[in-house]
C-alpha positions as CSV (number, residue, x, y, z in Angstrom):
1,M,-0.1,-23.7,-7.5
2,S,-3.8,-22.7,-7.2
3,I,-3.2,-20.6,-4.1
4,S,-2.3,-16.9,-4.2
5,P,1.3,-15.7,-3.5
6,P,0.3,-14.1,-0.2
7,V,-0.9,-17.4,1.1
8,M,2.3,-19.1,0.0
9,G,4.3,-16.2,1.5
10,Q,2.5,-16.6,4.8
11,F,3.3,-20.3,4.9
12,F,7.0,-19.8,4.0
13,H,7.6,-17.0,6.4
14,R,5.9,-18.7,9.3
15,R,8.4,-21.5,8.7
16,L,11.3,-19.0,8.4
17,R,10.4,-17.6,11.8
18,E,10.3,-21.0,13.3
19,I,13.7,-21.9,11.9
20,T,15.4,-18.6,12.9
21,G,13.7,-18.2,16.2
22,Q,13.1,-14.6,15.3
23,R,9.6,-13.0,15.6
24,D,10.5,-10.3,13.1
25,P,13.6,-11.3,10.9
26,Y,13.2,-8.1,8.9
27,Q,13.0,-5.7,11.8
28,T,16.4,-4.0,11.2
29,E,15.6,-3.4,7.5
30,K,12.1,-2.1,8.3
31,E,13.6,0.4,10.8
32,K,16.2,1.5,8.2
33,H,13.4,2.1,5.6
34,N,11.3,4.0,8.1
35,R,14.3,6.3,8.8
36,L,15.0,6.7,5.1
37,A,11.4,7.6,4.3
38,L,11.2,10.0,7.2
39,D,14.3,11.8,6.0
40,L,12.7,12.2,2.6
41,F,9.3,13.2,4.1
42,P,9.8,17.0,4.4
43,R,10.9,17.2,0.7
44,L,8.0,15.1,-0.4
45,K,5.5,17.0,1.7
46,A,6.8,20.3,0.1
47,E,6.2,18.7,-3.4
48,V,2.6,18.0,-2.4
49,E,2.0,21.4,-0.9
50,S,3.4,23.3,-3.9
51,A,1.6,21.1,-6.5
52,E,-1.2,22.5,-8.6
53,D,-3.3,19.5,-7.6
54,S,-2.1,18.3,-4.2
55,L,-4.3,15.3,-4.0
56,A,-3.1,14.0,-7.4
57,M,0.5,14.6,-6.4
58,A,0.0,12.8,-3.0
59,T,-1.5,9.8,-4.9
60,R,1.4,9.6,-7.2
61,L,3.9,9.7,-4.4
62,A,2.0,7.1,-2.4
63,I,2.3,4.8,-5.3
64,A,6.0,5.6,-5.8
65,G,6.5,4.5,-2.2
66,N,5.4,1.0,-3.2
67,I,8.9,0.4,-4.5
68,I,9.9,-0.3,-0.8
69,D,9.3,-4.0,-1.0
70,L,11.9,-6.5,0.3
71,G,9.9,-9.3,-1.3
72,V,11.0,-7.8,-4.7
73,N,14.2,-5.9,-4.0
74,G,16.3,-6.8,-0.9
75,H,19.0,-4.1,-1.6
76,L,16.9,-1.0,-1.9
77,T,18.8,2.3,-1.6
78,E,17.8,6.0,-1.3
79,N,18.7,6.4,-5.0
80,D,16.2,3.7,-5.9
81,I,13.5,5.5,-4.0
82,M,14.3,8.8,-5.5
83,R,14.2,7.3,-9.0
84,A,10.7,6.0,-8.2
85,V,9.7,9.5,-7.0
86,H,11.0,11.0,-10.3
87,Q,9.1,8.3,-12.2
88,A,6.0,9.1,-10.3
89,L,6.2,12.7,-11.3
90,Q,7.1,12.1,-14.9
91,E,5.2,9.0,-16.1
92,P,1.5,8.5,-16.7
93,L,-0.5,6.8,-13.9
94,A,-2.7,4.1,-15.4
95,G,-6.3,4.3,-14.1
96,D,-9.4,6.4,-13.8
97,W,-8.2,9.4,-11.7
98,E,-11.5,11.4,-11.8
99,K,-13.5,8.4,-10.5
100,F,-11.0,7.9,-7.7
101,R,-11.2,11.6,-6.7
102,A,-14.9,11.4,-6.7
103,A,-14.9,8.3,-4.6
104,I,-12.7,10.0,-2.0
105,F,-14.8,13.1,-1.7
106,G,-18.0,11.0,-1.7
107,A,-17.0,8.6,1.1
108,K,-17.7,9.2,4.7
109,N,-15.9,6.1,6.0
110,I,-12.6,5.2,4.3
111,L,-10.5,2.1,5.1
112,Y,-6.8,2.5,4.1
113,L,-4.9,-0.8,3.8
114,A,-1.2,-0.2,4.2
115,D,1.5,-2.3,2.6
116,N,5.2,-1.9,3.6
117,A,7.3,-0.2,6.3
118,G,9.0,2.9,4.9
119,E,6.2,3.1,2.3
120,I,3.8,4.0,5.0
121,A,5.4,7.4,5.3
122,F,4.4,8.0,1.7
123,D,0.9,6.9,2.6
124,R,0.8,9.7,5.2
125,L,1.2,12.2,2.3
126,L,-2.1,10.9,0.8
127,I,-3.9,10.4,4.1
128,E,-3.2,14.0,5.0
129,Q,-4.9,15.2,1.8
130,I,-8.1,13.3,2.8
131,L,-10.1,14.4,5.8
132,E,-8.3,12.3,8.4
133,K,-11.3,11.8,10.6
134,R,-12.9,9.7,7.8
135,V,-9.9,7.4,7.6
136,T,-9.0,4.2,9.5
137,L,-5.6,2.9,8.7
138,V,-5.0,-0.9,8.7
139,V,-1.7,-2.6,9.1
140,R,-0.7,-6.3,9.4
141,G,-1.5,-8.2,12.6
142,A,2.0,-9.6,13.0
143,P,5.4,-9.2,11.3
144,I,5.6,-10.6,7.7
145,I,8.5,-9.7,5.4
146,N,8.7,-5.9,5.6
147,D,5.0,-5.3,5.7
148,A,3.9,-2.5,8.0
149,T,2.7,-3.2,11.6
150,I,1.4,-0.8,14.2
151,I,4.9,0.1,15.3
152,D,5.8,1.3,11.8
153,A,2.6,3.4,11.6
154,Q,3.5,5.0,14.9
155,T,7.1,5.6,13.8
156,V,6.0,7.8,10.9
157,G,3.4,9.6,13.1
158,L,0.2,8.3,11.6
159,D,-1.1,7.5,15.1
160,K,-1.3,11.2,15.7
161,I,-3.7,11.8,12.8
162,V,-5.8,8.7,12.2
163,K,-7.2,5.7,14.0
164,I,-5.0,2.6,13.4
165,I,-6.0,-1.1,13.7
166,D,-4.4,-4.3,12.6
167,N,-6.1,-6.9,10.5
168,G,-5.3,-9.8,12.8
169,S,-3.3,-11.7,10.1
170,D,0.3,-12.4,9.3
171,A,-0.2,-12.7,5.6
172,P,1.5,-10.4,3.1
173,G,-1.9,-9.4,1.7
174,T,-5.5,-9.3,3.0
175,I,-6.9,-12.8,3.2
176,L,-10.3,-12.1,4.6
177,A,-10.8,-15.6,6.0
178,D,-7.7,-15.1,8.1
179,C,-8.5,-11.6,9.4
180,S,-10.1,-10.5,12.7
181,R,-13.7,-9.9,13.3
182,E,-13.0,-6.2,14.1
183,F,-11.3,-5.8,10.7
184,I,-14.1,-7.6,8.8
185,R,-16.7,-5.3,10.5
186,R,-14.8,-2.2,9.4
187,F,-14.2,-3.7,5.9
188,E,-17.9,-4.3,5.5
189,D,-18.9,-0.9,6.8
190,A,-16.4,1.1,4.7
191,D,-17.8,3.3,1.9
192,L,-14.3,3.2,0.2
193,I,-11.3,1.0,0.6
194,I,-7.9,2.2,-0.6
195,A,-5.5,-0.8,-0.8
196,K,-1.8,-0.4,-1.3
197,G,0.5,-3.0,-3.0
198,Q,0.3,-6.1,-5.1
199,G,-0.4,-8.4,-2.1
200,N,-3.6,-6.6,-1.4
201,Y,-4.5,-6.6,-5.1
202,E,-3.8,-10.4,-5.3
203,T,-6.1,-11.1,-2.4
204,L,-8.9,-8.6,-2.8
205,S,-9.2,-7.8,-6.6
206,D,-12.3,-10.0,-7.0
207,E,-14.1,-8.7,-3.9
208,P,-17.4,-6.9,-4.8
209,R,-16.5,-3.9,-2.8
210,N,-15.6,-0.2,-3.6
211,I,-11.9,-0.9,-3.6
212,Y,-9.2,1.1,-5.3
213,F,-5.8,-0.5,-5.6
214,L,-2.6,1.6,-5.7
215,F,0.6,-0.2,-6.6
216,K,3.5,-0.6,-8.9
217,V,3.4,-3.6,-11.2
218,K,6.4,-5.8,-10.0
219,C,6.1,-9.1,-11.8
220,P,5.2,-10.5,-15.2
221,V,2.3,-12.5,-13.8
222,I,0.4,-9.4,-12.6
223,A,1.5,-7.5,-15.7
224,N,-0.1,-10.1,-17.9
225,H,-3.2,-10.3,-15.7
226,I,-3.9,-6.5,-16.0
227,G,-2.4,-5.9,-19.4
228,L,0.2,-3.4,-18.3
229,P,4.0,-3.6,-18.3
230,V,6.2,-4.3,-15.3
231,G,7.0,-1.0,-13.6
232,T,3.7,0.7,-14.4
233,Q,2.1,2.8,-11.7
234,V,-1.5,1.7,-11.3
235,L,-4.7,3.1,-9.8
236,M,-7.3,0.4,-10.3
237,K,-10.8,-0.4,-9.1
238,S,-11.8,-3.9,-8.0
239,N,-13.7,-5.9,-10.6
240,T,-13.0,-3.3,-13.2
241,E,-12.5,-3.6,-16.9
242,S,-9.0,-3.6,-18.4
243,I,-7.3,-0.2,-17.7
244,K,-4.7,-0.7,-20.5
245,E,-6.0,2.2,-22.5
246,R,-6.6,4.7,-19.7
247,S,-3.9,6.8,-18.1
248,F,-3.2,10.3,-17.0
């Protein structure tokens, strides 16, 4: 019980792949979610382009995309995603937005840690609002649940606008001791790291780096840990003080 959920998830899903004989048991669902997200992409891009603050809108929608998580909801529908989008536009986002904006504009080398397939199309909305040449996108090194791999990033066209690498690991998070040397080098060189999803928060929240986590609170354990209710949209810096009282 002392290890993190991503470490347990890595163990369980390695065993699942052994039992089923399938390298990627969730491949069909990932392809479905990629198609669904791509169908929504033109509408979402129009929302970003027409917004008074396009960067803020893209950030909200990137977090909304974090609902696409088969580790939490195995029966996700287009209606579920659209409800998350509506929530992203209507409800406060907990965190220090101005510091995040300043961090983006002040960084020359940004590492963007993706989370799930389907969701990665929502990430493209935010990446397009950042100067793409400053961004390296990181995906998982091998299939794990519905986490994004290089194939998913290519499917939503991110290979056409940013450099993509994988982290060398099959964990549903970023366990640095399990990652490749290439990823560690880029992690250490980055001015700013944008990390999507609870798995990345659970594995990197204590790292003394300039990391901003973007995710939806999906379980009571994380809710209690950060002092925010389940369902909250969060923009949170690593090793930061409680963000309970800050929202925009």
